[in-house]
N, C-alpha and C positions, 0 to 999 in steps of 0.2 A: 778730608771734607768731601772732596769728590766722590773718594771711594766708597764713604757710608751713605751718600745720597743714591750712588748705583745700587747697592744692596737692599736700601728700603725700597726702590721702585722693583728690584727684583721679586721679593718676598711679597709685595702688593699683588705684583700680576698673577704669580703662583697660587695665592687665596683665592682671587677672584672667581674661577671657574667653580671651585667648589661650593662658594656662597650663591652663586647664580643658579646650581643644581638643586640646593635645597630649598631656596624661595620656590625654585618651579615646581618641585614636589608638593610644598606645602600649597602652591595653588591648585594642582591637580586634585588635591584630595577637598579643596572646599568646591571647585569646579568639574566635575566629573567630564570626560570626552563626549562631545555631541552625539556619538556614536550609540552612546548608553540610554539617550532619550527617546522614547518612542516616538517615531514619525507616523503622521497622518496622511492617508494616502489620498491626496486631494479629489483624485476618480472617485472613490467610494464614498468620500464624505459627501461629495455632490449629490453621488445617488441616493445617499441616505436622507439627505434634505428633501431631495424631490420626492421621495416616497411618504415623508413627513405631509408634505403640503397635499397628499391624495386625500379625497373624501373618505372617512372611515376607517383612516388609519390607527388614529387613536384607539378605536374599538376594537380591532383587529390585534394590536398589540396586546392589549389588557387581557382579552380572550386567551391569546396564546401564553401569555404570563400566567394565567388561573389552570390553564391546562399542566402548564410545566410544574406547577406547586403541587397538583394532584396526583401527577405520574410519581413524583418524589417522595411524596408522602405515601403513596403504594407501595413504593418500593422499599420503606424503611422495614425491618424484621419485626417491630412492634406492632405496625399495620397488618404485617401479613396473618401475624399470630391471633390478634382481633379478630379479622376476616376470618380465620377458619373457625374460629370461638363461634362466630355468629352461624357460619353454614351447619356445624355441628348441632346449634340449638334448633335451627331450623328442622333439621331431619328428626330431630326428637319430639317436635310438635307436629310432624307431618308433611314436612314440606314447603307449605304454604299457607297464610291465614283462611280461614274460613270465610265463604263470603256471606254476606249479609241476609241474602233469602235462605241459605242453609241454616244460619244461625237464628233466625226465626222460627224454622222447625224443628230444631233442638230445644230451644226454650220452652216450645209448644208441649214437647215429649217431656221434658224436665217438670212443668207443671202439673202434665196429666199423672204421671207415675206418683207424685209426692202427694197428688189428693186424691188418686186411686180413682181418677175420672178418665179412662182408656177411651171412651167415646170422643174427647176433646181431639184426639190425633189418630181415630181410628180410619178418616179418610186420608189420612196420609201415608197408609201401609201398603206395600206393594203388592201385587198378586201372589208373589212367595216372600215368607217373612222367615228369617232364621231365629229362632227364639231358644235361648239358651237360661234357665233359671235354677238358682242354686236349690236343690232339694225338689225340683220340680221337671217339668218336660223339658227336651232339648231336641231339636233337629228342625227340619223346613214345615211350614205349615201357610196355608190359605190365609189371606187376611183375615176373614172371620173367624177361622180357627185361632189363630193368634190373638185376636181381640178376645174371646172368650177365656184361653188360658191366663191372660194377662190378667183379665177381671179377677177370676177365681183367685189366683194367686195372692194379689194384692187384698183380698177380703180378709185372708187369716196373716197376713204380713204389712207391715208398715214401713215405708221409707221415709226419714225425715232428713232435713238439710241435705238436700241433694245439690250441688254444685258441680257442674262440667268445668273442671278446672283445664282442661286442656279442648281446643278445638282445631281441627285442621283437616288437610286434605293429603291423603298418600296414595298414589297409583289412580287418579281421579276417583277416589273413594272419600267423599267427604265422612269426617267421623268425629264424635264427641266423647269424651270418658271423663269420668270424676267417681268420687266415693260418696256414700249416704249411710245414716245411721239404719241400720236394721234389726225390727223386732219381732219375735215370732214366740210364742207361748211362753211368753215370760223373760226369755232372754234378749239380750240386745248384742248386737254385734257391727261390724263395719261391711258393707256390700261395696263390690265395685258393680259402675252401671256404665254400659258401652253401647252405643247407637251409631248405626251407619247409614248412609243413604245410597240410592243408585238411581241413575235416569230412567225413567220408563216414558217412553213417547219424547213429550217437551216438558213433562214435569220429573223434580226430584222427590222421591219417596222414601220411606223407612224401609229397609233390608234386612237389616239385624237389631235384635233388642237383646242385651245380655245383663243379667242381673245375677253376679257370682261372687 
């Protein structure tokens, strides 16, 4: 009987380390070592809290956040593609939008051409105007010569539905271009109309008129 008690005691002692190791491993799985948990630097944390208490801190943080978002958005491939498309469109229409005073001149020219009233914009013609007329004269003329050329030309030709579909500025030259119905001797066609301006002294004046 004594021998049996001794053997039981030996078996218990031999199995104890294995069970302890298994329990220890399970505890480590449930609770990872403290070294894996990120530590907070008390100095840095205190510095951040101090900055947060400064006047305007939240506004600066919000502004910085917005700037980061804008930078990230611009760095995306799809945004770069959209930007390039916008640049191409701007080049197509002349580089930059037409100014309001330029647009007013173009509107006056459009109304005068459609109504055959060249006098309505004759005072807007530059001293030298380049005129190019389909089936008519072409070249540089004085303001008075350009006036009579256009007036005689539109007596036998009628422009209708003229709209300047593109207005812009290329190389510091404001311009407008569009199409109109063109009738002459019973035939009806489509004509392109181009008008550009140049700066004369302190005024913007008509430097080119083309109907082609």
